[in-house]
N, C-alpha and C positions, 0 to 999 in steps of 0.2 A: 504493499499500500503507501510505505513512504516512498518507495523508488518510481512509481508513478507521478506522485505529485510532485519529486524533487525533478521529474521531466517535464510537466506541463506548467508548473508555476513562472516560467522564465517566458514561455510565449503568454499566458495570461498577464504578467508585466507588459510584453509588449501590444498586446492589444489595449490594455488600459491605456496606457501614451499616448496609442492613434486615437483612440475615443477622447483623452483629457483633450489633447492639441487640437483636434477636429472641433470640439464641443467650444473652446473658447475661439479659434480662429471662424466658425460660421456664425456665432452669437454675436451680433454688434452691440459694439460698446455701448450704445444710448440704451440698451435695456439696464446696463450696472451703473447709469448714471445717479439715480438717484441714491441719498445715502440712508441707509437703514442701520446705523450703528449706534448701538445703544447710549452710547459715553455723547455723540455727537447730538443726538436726536433730544435726550433728556437733559444734558448739562452742558449742551452747546460748546463743548470741547473736542478739537479733534485728538483722538489718541492714535498712540504708535503706528497702529496697524490701518488706521483711515485710508483709503485708495489703492490696498494694495491687490484688489483685483483688479482694479482699472488701470491700476498700473501693467500688471503682471498680461492684461488683453493689449494693451497698448505696445509692448516689450513683443509680444507673436506680432503684430501687426506693423512692427518695425517703426514706429513711430513714438521714437526716444523723449524727443520734448513735453509731448502729452504724457509719457511713463514718470517723467522726471518732476513735472507738474504735480501729479497724483500723488505720488509719495519718492521722496529723492532718497532715502535710505534704501529702500527695497530697492528702486532700479540701480542705483550706484554698487550695491553690495550682495543683497540677496539674491534676487532675482537672476542676475547671469548667474551666478553659482548653482541654484537650484535648475538653472535651464539645461547648464554643462552636464550638471549629474545626471539629469535625464535620457539626454542624448546620448552620454557616454557609455551608459546602462542599456540604450537602446543597441547600440552599436554593438557592444560586448556580447550579445544575446545573438545579433544578427551574424556576428561574426562567427562564434560557437556554431552556428546552424548550419552555416557553409562550409567552412573546413573542418569543423567535429575534432577541434583543438580546444583544451580547456583553458578559459579565459577569463577570469573575475574582473567582475567593474569595481568601480569604486564603493558602488550602494552595496556591492555584495559584500565587499572586505569589512566595511563599516558599519553597515546597517543591518544584514540580513545575519553575518556572524556573532555579531554582537545578542541578538535574540534569539540564538540558539541556546 
């Protein structure tokens, strides 16, 4: 049972990445324009995570100026790192499927090995 789960888990991750990025590319940014942040709505204070979703969508659309305006810290630091980790993990999964060589991604080294 564990061997089949181990075999199909990378494929499931790859499908998840595809659907995740496709969703954010196809859904227009205007859908996320209104703020539903509890802190902003009730306290009129922008929390550190306000604008992260809009910044991420803008990054995927290669609209860096809007992403920077929505959330500067995410755009400069966290966003590119997350996108790099997802793309590198997808590359390693595809590389293993084509060459049948064992190659671990950063995601598998740091997150999956930690969860074991």
